[in-house]
N, C-alpha and C positions, 0 to 999 in steps of 0.2 A: 496658462501658467504653469511652470515647470515644478516638478516635485522640490528641487532645491530653493525654489523663489518662495514656493508656500512655507517650506521650512524657515527660512530666514524672516518672513513675514511674520509668523507665528512667533518666533522668539522675540522680536522687535515689540510686538503688541504687549508682551507680559512684562518686559522692562520699564522700569520706572525712567520717567523723561523730567530732567530738572533745567529750568531756564535760569542761568547765574546773572545776577544784576550787579555783579562786581564792575568796579570801573576798568579792569583788565578785559573784560568782554565788550566793552564799547570800540565802536570803530574810530579810529586815528584819522581826523581830518585831513593831516598832512601827507597821509601815504594812502590815498584812496586811488590813486593812479600809479601804484607803486609796480604792476606789471608792465606799464608803458613806459618807465622810465629807463635810461640809460643804466649801464652798471654803476659808474662812479655816482649817480644821482640817486640809485639805491643804497648806496653805502652811506652818501653824505646825509639821507632821510635818517637812516639808523642811527648813525653818529651824533647827529643833533637831538634825537630822542634820548639816547644814552646819557647825555650831559645833563639830564634833569635827575638823574639818580643820585648822584651825590649829595645835591642839596635835600633831595627827600629824605635820605638817611639822616642829615645834619638835623631836622627838625623834629626827630625822634631821639636824640641823644640822652634826653633825661631819661626816658624808658628804658633805653639800653643800658644805662649805668644802674638804674635799680636792679635790672636783671642781673647783672655782673655780681653785684651786691648779695643778690639770693644765691648766686651759684658759688661765691667765694664760701658763704656762711655754711652752707650745703657740704662743700668738700672739706672745709676744716673739720666740719661734725663728722667726717668719716662716710658721708652719704655720695650719691651720685647725680650726675646731671644726665638728661635723656632727652634726645631729638625724636620727635614722631612727626612723618611726614609722608606724603605719595607723590608719585612723579618725580618732576625736577625738583620740588621742593625736598622731598624725602631724600633725592640724591645727593642735594646739596648738604643736606645733615650728615651722610654719611662719610661724605667728603672731608667736611670740618672736622669730625671728630676722628677720622683717621689720620690726619695731618697732625694732630696734637702730640702724640707719642714720638713720633721722630723729630719733630720740631723742638719740644719742651721736655722730652725724655718722662712726661707725665703718666702715671699710671694707666693702663689701659683701660680698667674699670671706671674711671672718673667720668669719662663720656661715653653715653651709650646710644647707638643710634638704631631706630626702628624704622624699617621701610615697609609701607604697605604692599603686601605681596611676596615679602621676604627677599633674600638675595636675587634672585632670578629677575627682580622688578628693576634692578640697577642697569640691565642689558635690554630689557623689553617690558612692554606694557602689559602688566598682567590685569586681564579682563576684571571690571568690577571691584578690584581691591579696595581703591579709595573711599568707595561707597559701604565699605563694610565698617558700619559702625561698632558693631558688637565685637568684631576681629581687633578693632583698635582697644577697646575697652579690655578685652581678654588678654591683649598683648601687656596691657599697663598693669592688670591685676597680677599678672604672672612675675612681671620684673620690678614694678616701681614698690618703693616704701615709704614710710612717713620720714619727713625731712629730706627726700630727694628734690630736686627742682626737673620739672618737665616743662619743655618748650616745644610747642606745637608749630609746625611749618606748613602752612597753606596759604596761596597766592590768595584765593578767593575768601578766605576766612570762614568756609562753611564746610570744608571736605569733612565727611560724616567719620571715616577713619581717624582722622586727628581729633575731632570733637569728643568721640567715644572715648580716647584715649585721655583726653584732658579730663573729662568729667570721671572717669575711674581714677585717675592720679587724684584728683582732688579729694574723693572720698576715702583714698588710703591715707592722707593727710599729707600729700606733697604739694609743694609751692606750685603754680601753673603761671606759663606765659604763652600768649599767641602772637606769632610773628606772621605778618600777612601784608598783602598790597591792596588790602581794603580799608580804609580809615573808618568805613560807617558799619562794620562786620557786626552783626547782631551779638554774636559770641564774647564781644568785648567785655561785656558787663559781668560774665562767668569765669572769668581768669582773675589773677593777681595783677599780673602786668598785661597790657595790651601794646603791642608795637603795630600800629597800621602806617605803612609807608606808603605816601600817596605818589606813586608812580605814574597813574593814569592809564589811556589806553595805548595798548601795544602797538607797534608798526603793522604787524601782521595780528589782525586781532583775534585776541584768546591765546594767543601764542606766549604764555608766561615764562617760558624759557629765557624770555628776552629781557625787557627792564625788570619785571617784577623778580625775574630768577637772578639778575645782577644785583639789586637790593637785596635779596636774600643772602648773596654770598658775602656782601659788603658788611652787612649787619652781624653774621656768623662770625665773619674774620674779626670784627672789630669786637665783639663780646669775648670770644673765646681768647684773644691775644690778652685783652684786658684781664679777664681771669687770671691767666698765667702770671703777668705781671703783678697782680696783688698778692699772689702767694709766692712771690719771691725767685720767680723761675727766669727773671729777667734781671741784670743789673747794670742801672744806666739804661741804653738800649741795646744791651748785649745779650745772646742767647747765652746762658750759663749751666743751662741744664742737659746739654746736647749730650749725644753718646757719638763717639766717633766710631762710625762704623765702615769708612772708606778712607782713601788717601786725602780726598777733597776736605772731608770734615775734621781729619787729623791736623790738615793744615789751616782751617779756620779756628780751630782751639787754640792754636798759637797765635794767630791773628788777634783773636778776643784778649787774650792776654796781654798782647803787645798794646793794644787799644786801651785796655782796662788799667794797665799799670805803668805804661810809658816805659817798661822794662826793654832791653834788646832780645832780640829772637833767641839767641843762645841761652839767654837766663831764663827766658820764659820754658824754653823747651826743658831745659835741667828740672826747673820747678815742676812741670808735669809729669816728667818721669818719675820724679821723688815722690809724687801725689800719687803713683799708681794710675796715672792717668785721669785722676777725678779732677775735673775743670775748678769746680767750686773751692776744693781745697787748696790747688794751685793758686788761685786768685787771693783767698783769703791771707795766705802765706806770704805772697809777694806785696800785698797793699799793705798788711799789718807789719812786716818783718817778723812775724813769728815763725817758729820750726814747724813743719809738716805736721807732727803729731800735735802740736798745741792748736794749730789751724783745723784740724781734723775735730778734735775735742771741742773746740769754741761752737764749730757747725753743730754738732749733736747737740749741744746746750741750746743751741738758738733754734732748733728745730729745723736744721739745714736752710736757714735764712742768712744769706751773706752780711747783709746789714747789720743784722743782729749779732751776728759773730765777730764783725770787726768792732762794734760796740763794747761786746764782752772784752776783747782785747785791749782795747782802749783805757777801759776802766781800771 
């Protein structure tokens, strides 16, 4: 036996081994001959499996709604929302948090993503990072405060880094949520809200970047978008808190004003210019008929909420 082989065997011998019993680790009976199928049939099997995901997410909408309400209360109270995850789950948390500021102009500190293994883990697997329960707890103890909301992301529902973060967050007085693809996860009893999405076995056994990951992406998109709606960053179904950083987005602002008010493009462009590029102010001015200074003042009195500002100007 070579020295290298001895070294590898010794390392393996001292590392813990865990057999995970989550549904995502079971074999999918519809894909047992996956490697013998034609390319078209492989794609068809994957696509058919993916069709299960939206229905599985629909089954947990009540739990997602409860999570939205907790997040809105936390943010209105000056607190934050945290995502803690490892691997694919953690990367999806980073992605969701990163997209909110450019989409809704939300303060960057509102949603904070914590990834086991740190930023380097976005690009490659960091060995044993997800098994570091103390690391998750330490990260939460450092960043989480009473009144925050902490969402743990773990396909199996048992990732030690995530469970450590949730336990520490709970002791800090934060609200806790666990989002996973294991409806029978033992950790369900230890969080305020449990979102167990039943996506079943993966087409490639244990590859939770597939259905489980898709479900987590759908839940996170649904959750964070609903939070932004509840916080008044959407008027009707239009993004009204966006920042125009390029020509396309400047054009979108004009389009939004046209859709929301029914005014001509030239009128909307003038209103936006008079409002110094502030979409909400231009919108309130056009809908209410008020001058820009009055629209801006009404928004200030209404905590920057368009519906509230319009109600004030109509009273």
